[in-house]
KOLNUKOL-255395 format. One record per residue: residue number from 1; residue in three letters; x, y, z of N, C-alpha, C in turn. Coordinates in pm, whole numbers. Example, Ala and Ser with C-alpha at 12.3 -4.5 7.8 and 13.67 -1.06 7.14 Angstrom:
k, r, nxx, nyy, nzz, caxx, cayy, cazz, cxx, cyy, czz
1, ala, 1319, -569, 780, 1230, -450, 780, 1320, -330, 780
2, ser, 1285, -225, 708, 1367, -106, 714, 1290, 3, 787
This chain:
k, r, nxx, nyy, nzz, caxx, cayy, cazz, cxx, cyy, czz
1, met, 18909, -10289, 7657, 18828, -10354, 7757, 18705, -10269, 7786
2, ser, 18591, -10327, 7776, 18468, -10255, 7804, 18405, -10308, 7932
3, leu, 18302, -10240, 7979, 18227, -10287, 8094, 18174, -10427, 8068
4, gln, 18126, -10449, 7946, 18073, -10579, 7910, 18181, -10688, 7914
5, asp, 18304, -10653, 7876, 18415, -10749, 7881, 18445, -10792, 8024
6, met, 18425, -10702, 8119, 18460, -10729, 8259, 18345, -10786, 8340
7, ser, 18227, -10796, 8283, 18109, -10841, 8355, 18110, -10993, 8374
8, pro, 18105, -11041, 8499, 18103, -11186, 8522, 17980, -11254, 8463
9, ala, 17874, -11176, 8439, 17751, -11233, 8384, 17764, -11264, 8234
10, arg, 17868, -11217, 8173, 17887, -11235, 8029, 17993, -11341, 8002
11, gln, 17982, -11406, 7889, 18082, -11505, 7851, 18218, -11441, 7829
12, asn, 18220, -11313, 7796, 18346, -11243, 7770, 18437, -11238, 7892
13, phe, 18379, -11250, 8013, 18456, -11236, 8136, 18573, -11334, 8141
14, gln, 18550, -11456, 8096, 18657, -11556, 8097, 18767, -11522, 7998
15, lys, 18733, -11447, 7894, 18830, -11409, 7791, 18905, -11281, 7825
16, ala, 18856, -11205, 7923, 18913, -11074, 7954, 19064, -11078, 7980
17, pro, 19116, -11172, 8062, 19260, -11171, 8088, 19346, -11193, 7963
18, lys, 19287, -11242, 7857, 19362, -11266, 7734, 19363, -11144, 7641
19, lys, 19282, -11045, 7673, 19276, -10925, 7589, 19396, -10835, 7615
20, ala, 19438, -10763, 7512, 19558, -10680, 7519, 19548, -10573, 7628
21, arg, 19436, -10510, 7643, 19423, -10400, 7740, 19409, -10448, 7884
22, phe, 19387, -10576, 7903, 19374, -10628, 8039, 19503, -10605, 8118
23, ala, 19617, -10623, 8054, 19747, -10603, 8121, 19759, -10459, 8173
24, lys, 19709, -10362, 8095, 19713, -10222, 8137, 19630, -10202, 8263
25, ile, 19513, -10261, 8267, 19424, -10247, 8383, 19484, -10316, 8505
26, lys, 19538, -10435, 8485, 19599, -10509, 8595, 19719, -10431, 8650
27, ser, 19798, -10373, 8562, 19914, -10294, 8604, 19871, -10173, 8687
28, ala, 19765, -10105, 8643, 19715, -9989, 8717, 19662, -10031, 8854
29, cys, 19594, -10145, 8861, 19544, -10195, 8989, 19659, -10229, 9083
30, thr, 19761, -10293, 9030, 19879, -10328, 9111, 19947, -10202, 9164
31, gln, 19961, -10100, 9079, 20024, -9974, 9121, 19939, -9903, 9226
32, ala, 19808, -9901, 9204, 19718, -9836, 9300, 19727, -9905, 9437
33, gln, 19731, -10036, 9437, 19744, -10110, 9562, 19878, -10077, 9630
34, ala, 19986, -10072, 9552, 20117, -10038, 9607, 20119, -9896, 9663
35, asp, 20037, -9807, 9607, 20028, -9669, 9653, 19931, -9652, 9770
36, gly, 19871, -9763, 9815, 19783, -9759, 9932, 19636, -9735, 9903
37, phe, 19595, -9748, 9778, 19454, -9729, 9743, 19381, -9863, 9740
38, tyr, 19253, -9860, 9777, 19171, -9981, 9778, 19080, -9991, 9656
39, tyr, 19060, -9879, 9587, 18969, -9875, 9474, 19037, -9807, 9355
40, ile, 18993, -9845, 9237, 19042, -9781, 9116, 18924, -9771, 9019
41, trp, 18919, -9663, 8944, 18816, -9643, 8844, 18885, -9633, 8709
42, val, 18844, -9717, 8615, 18904, -9720, 8482, 18795, -9686, 8382
43, asp, 18811, -9573, 8312, 18703, -9524, 8225, 18661, -9628, 8122
44, thr, 18755, -9697, 8060, 18719, -9788, 7951, 18634, -9906, 7994
45, asn, 18642, -9946, 8121, 18559, -10058, 8161, 18466, -10026, 8277
46, cys, 18448, -9899, 8309, 18352, -9861, 8412, 18234, -9781, 8356
47, ile, 18241, -9746, 8229, 18132, -9673, 8165, 18053, -9768, 8075
48, asp, 17924, -9772, 8096, 17839, -9858, 8014, 17800, -9780, 7888
49, lys, 17868, -9810, 7779, 17846, -9738, 7654, 17719, -9782, 7583
50, ser, 17653, -9885, 7633, 17530, -9932, 7569, 17408, -9852, 7612
51, ile, 17421, -9768, 7714, 17310, -9685, 7762, 17346, -9539, 7734
52, ser, 17283, -9479, 7633, 17324, -9346, 7587, 17310, -9238, 7693
53, val, 17209, -9244, 7779, 17192, -9143, 7883, 17308, -9152, 7983
54, glu, 17343, -9274, 8022, 17455, -9292, 8115, 17586, -9249, 8050
55, leu, 17605, -9283, 7924, 17727, -9246, 7852, 17741, -9093, 7848
56, ser, 17634, -9023, 7814, 17637, -8878, 7807, 17668, -8816, 7942
57, glu, 17602, -8864, 8047, 17625, -8811, 8182, 17769, -8833, 8226
58, glu, 17822, -8949, 8200, 17957, -8981, 8245, 18063, -8906, 8165
59, ile, 18043, -8892, 8035, 18140, -8816, 7955, 18142, -8670, 7999
60, asn, 18026, -8616, 8030, 18019, -8478, 8078, 18076, -8461, 8219
61, ser, 18097, -8571, 8292, 18148, -8565, 8429, 18294, -8606, 8442
62, met, 18351, -8668, 8342, 18485, -8728, 8353, 18593, -8629, 8394
63, phe, 18594, -8510, 8338, 18699, -8413, 8370, 18698, -8380, 8519
64, val, 18579, -8364, 8576, 18566, -8335, 8718, 18616, -8454, 8800
65, trp, 18580, -8576, 8758, 18625, -8695, 8831, 18777, -8704, 8831
66, tyr, 18838, -8682, 8715, 18985, -8685, 8710, 19044, -8577, 8798
67, gly, 18984, -8459, 8798, 19033, -8349, 8880, 19021, -8376, 9029
68, asn, 18920, -8453, 9068, 18899, -8484, 9209, 18974, -8609, 9255
69, ser, 19037, -8678, 9164, 19107, -8802, 9201, 19233, -8772, 9282
70, cys, 19271, -8866, 9365, 19397, -8852, 9441, 19516, -8863, 9347
71, val, 19507, -8954, 9253, 19612, -8973, 9153, 19546, -9031, 9029
72, cys, 19601, -9000, 8916, 19549, -9053, 8789, 19663, -9130, 8722
73, tyr, 19642, -9258, 8699, 19741, -9340, 8630, 19709, -9333, 8482
74, val, 19801, -9282, 8404, 19775, -9256, 8263, 19874, -9332, 8176
75, tyr, 19821, -9400, 8077, 19903, -9460, 7973, 19900, -9360, 7859
76, leu, 20011, -9299, 7832, 20017, -9183, 7743, 20009, -9221, 7595
77, phe, 19891, -9257, 7555, 19864, -9285, 7415, 19816, -9157, 7348
78, thr, 19799, -9161, 7217, 19747, -9044, 7146, 19595, -9046, 7139
79, arg, 19532, -9139, 7210, 19387, -9147, 7214, 19333, -9016, 7270
80, gly, 19235, -8959, 7202, 19181, -8829, 7239, 19140, -8817, 7384
81, trp, 19075, -8918, 7436, 19023, -8911, 7571, 19131, -8897, 7677
82, thr, 19254, -8939, 7648, 19359, -8927, 7749, 19397, -8781, 7774
83, leu, 19356, -8690, 7689, 19384, -8548, 7711, 19326, -8502, 7844
84, gln, 19204, -8544, 7876, 19144, -8508, 8005, 19227, -8563, 8120
85, glu, 19276, -8684, 8103, 19356, -8748, 8207, 19488, -8674, 8229
86, leu, 19534, -8604, 8127, 19659, -8529, 8138, 19639, -8392, 8201
87, leu, 19526, -8329, 8174, 19503, -8191, 8218, 19431, -8177, 8351
88, ala, 19344, -8270, 8386, 19259, -8253, 8503, 19323, -8288, 8638
89, pro, 19394, -8399, 8650, 19436, -8441, 8785, 19543, -8352, 8849
90, lys, 19539, -8352, 8982, 19641, -8282, 9059, 19772, -8360, 9057
91, ser, 19761, -8492, 9050, 19878, -8580, 9047, 19856, -8686, 8940
92, met, 19957, -8705, 8858, 19946, -8801, 8749, 20069, -8891, 8749
93, arg, 20047, -9018, 8722, 20158, -9112, 8707, 20136, -9192, 8581
94, ser, 20244, -9225, 8515, 20236, -9307, 8395, 20357, -9398, 8392
95, pro, 20347, -9511, 8320, 20463, -9599, 8307, 20581, -9527, 8241
96, glu, 20552, -9431, 8154, 20657, -9358, 8085, 20726, -9257, 8177
97, asn, 20651, -9205, 8275, 20705, -9103, 8364, 20630, -9115, 8495
98, ala, 20688, -9176, 8593, 20619, -9202, 8720, 20605, -9078, 8806
99, met, 20657, -8966, 8762, 20647, -8842, 8839, 20529, -8760, 8787
100, ser, 20480, -8669, 8869, 20374, -8580, 8824, 20424, -8493, 8709
101, cys, 20336, -8466, 8614, 20373, -8383, 8499, 20332, -8239, 8527
102, ser, 20411, -8145, 8479, 20378, -8004, 8490, 20268, -7970, 8391
103, ile, 20209, -7853, 8407, 20108, -7807, 8312, 20170, -7798, 8172
104, gly, 20292, -7744, 8164, 20360, -7734, 8035, 20379, -7870, 7971
105, gly, 20416, -7970, 8051, 20432, -8105, 7998, 20301, -8162, 7948
106, lys, 20193, -8131, 8021, 20061, -8177, 7979, 20021, -8112, 7847
107, met, 20050, -7983, 7834, 20012, -7910, 7714, 20086, -7963, 7591
108, leu, 20210, -8004, 7609, 20287, -8058, 7497, 20224, -8185, 7441
109, arg, 20152, -8257, 7526, 20092, -8383, 7483, 19956, -8367, 7417
110, met, 19907, -8244, 7403, 19775, -8221, 7345, 19770, -8251, 7195
111, ala, 19878, -8230, 7124, 19878, -8245, 6978, 19867, -8391, 6937
112, gly, 19805, -8413, 6824, 19799, -8547, 6764, 19703, -8644, 6829
113, arg, 19601, -8594, 6896, 19503, -8683, 6958, 19420, -8755, 6852
114, glu, 19389, -8881, 6874, 19311, -8961, 6780, 19188, -9017, 6851
115, thr, 19078, -9027, 6779, 18957, -9088, 6833, 18899, -9183, 6730
116, ser, 18820, -9279, 6777, 18760, -9374, 6684, 18631, -9319, 6623
117, arg, 18569, -9221, 6688, 18448, -9158, 6635, 18476, -9009, 6620
118, gly, 18438, -8953, 6508, 18468, -8814, 6477, 18426, -8715, 6583
119, glu, 18307, -8733, 6636, 18254, -8637, 6735, 18337, -8637, 6863
120, asp, 18405, -8747, 6892, 18482, -8755, 7016, 18596, -8653, 7021
121, thr, 18642, -8605, 6904, 18745, -8501, 6905, 18690, -8372, 6967
122, thr, 18561, -8358, 6967, 18495, -8246, 7035, 18456, -8286, 7176
123, tyr, 18395, -8402, 7193, 18341, -8442, 7322, 18447, -8455, 7430
124, tyr, 18570, -8493, 7395, 18670, -8504, 7501, 18716, -8367, 7550
125, leu, 18676, -8261, 7484, 18710, -8124, 7528, 18607, -8066, 7625
126, leu, 18493, -8131, 7641, 18384, -8075, 7722, 18429, -8038, 7863
127, gly, 18488, -8132, 7933, 18531, -8105, 8070, 18642, -8003, 8078
128, ile, 18730, -8005, 7980, 18843, -7912, 7977, 18792, -7768, 7972
129, phe, 18683, -7746, 7898, 18624, -7612, 7888, 18508, -7591, 7984
130, asp, 18484, -7690, 8072, 18375, -7683, 8169, 18241, -7660, 8100
131, ile, 18218, -7737, 7995, 18095, -7729, 7916, 18019, -7861, 7927
132, asn, 17888, -7852, 7938, 17804, -7972, 7943, 17701, -7962, 7831
133, ile, 17717, -8046, 7730, 17621, -8050, 7619, 17583, -8196, 7593
134, pro, 17466, -8219, 7536, 17427, -8356, 7502, 17519, -8414, 7395
135, leu, 17544, -8544, 7403, 17622, -8612, 7300, 17527, -8656, 7191
136, leu, 17557, -8620, 7068, 17473, -8654, 6954, 17560, -8723, 6849
137, tyr, 17591, -8849, 6873, 17674, -8921, 6776, 17601, -8926, 6642
138, gly, 17676, -8897, 6538, 17621, -8890, 6404, 17612, -8746, 6353
139, glu, 17635, -8648, 6441, 17625, -8509, 6399, 17751, -8458, 6330
140, gly, 17859, -8532, 6335, 17982, -8493, 6266, 18038, -8361, 6315
141, ser, 18074, -8273, 6221, 18140, -8146, 6254, 18049, -8048, 6329
142, lys, 17919, -8076, 6333, 17828, -7990, 6408, 17860, -7993, 6558
143, ala, 17922, -8100, 6605, 17957, -8111, 6747, 18053, -7998, 6785
144, leu, 18152, -7974, 6702, 18249, -7867, 6730, 18181, -7731, 6727
145, lys, 18089, -7712, 6634, 18017, -7585, 6627, 17936, -7563, 6754
146, arg, 17869, -7668, 6802, 17791, -7656, 6926, 17880, -7623, 7045
147, leu, 17997, -7687, 7050, 18092, -7658, 7157, 18137, -7513, 7152
148, gln, 18171, -7467, 7034, 18217, -7328, 7018, 18107, -7231, 7059
149, glu, 17983, -7260, 7023, 17871, -7174, 7062, 17854, -7171, 7213
150, glu, 17871, -7286, 7279, 17859, -7291, 7424, 17971, -7214, 7492
151, ile, 18092, -7229, 7441, 18206, -7156, 7497, 18182, -7005, 7486
152, thr, 18136, -6961, 7368, 18110, -6819, 7344, 17997, -6768, 7435
153, ser, 17892, -6847, 7451, 17778, -6800, 7532, 17809, -6802, 7681
154, asn, 17909, -6877, 7724, 17945, -6883, 7866, 18049, -6782, 7908
155, arg, 18093, -6696, 7817, 18195, -6595, 7851, 18141, -6489, 7940
């Protein structure tokens, strides 16, 4: 589900409830409401990926947002970006384990992360290492080198 899928101004809005990921979002909203929250932020449909400046700013901010959240509802997939959701929040809930996970439990879930774009295997680590670098899709393995250089220079 993307921001465009959820936009009432788009024809996709009528199709959104039929999409596979819609059930995940609806479930998270239902749980948040049951937990007493009035608002929920879902990365996959709250980030406008069509505007590169906004995408870069938000990816560089996500780890902090997760860390500042009251609770993070996580569907524990092997998708690379969920690593931030596992490591940053003070409290995490998932359908697989409704209790908060320990740091050790979070660390065990780090292996086997998958991304649809090669550079994302580096970009999802930015917040974890408290690094802010521009996103340059198309740079391939150079993204990891830039991250390593930033980590080294920030010591």
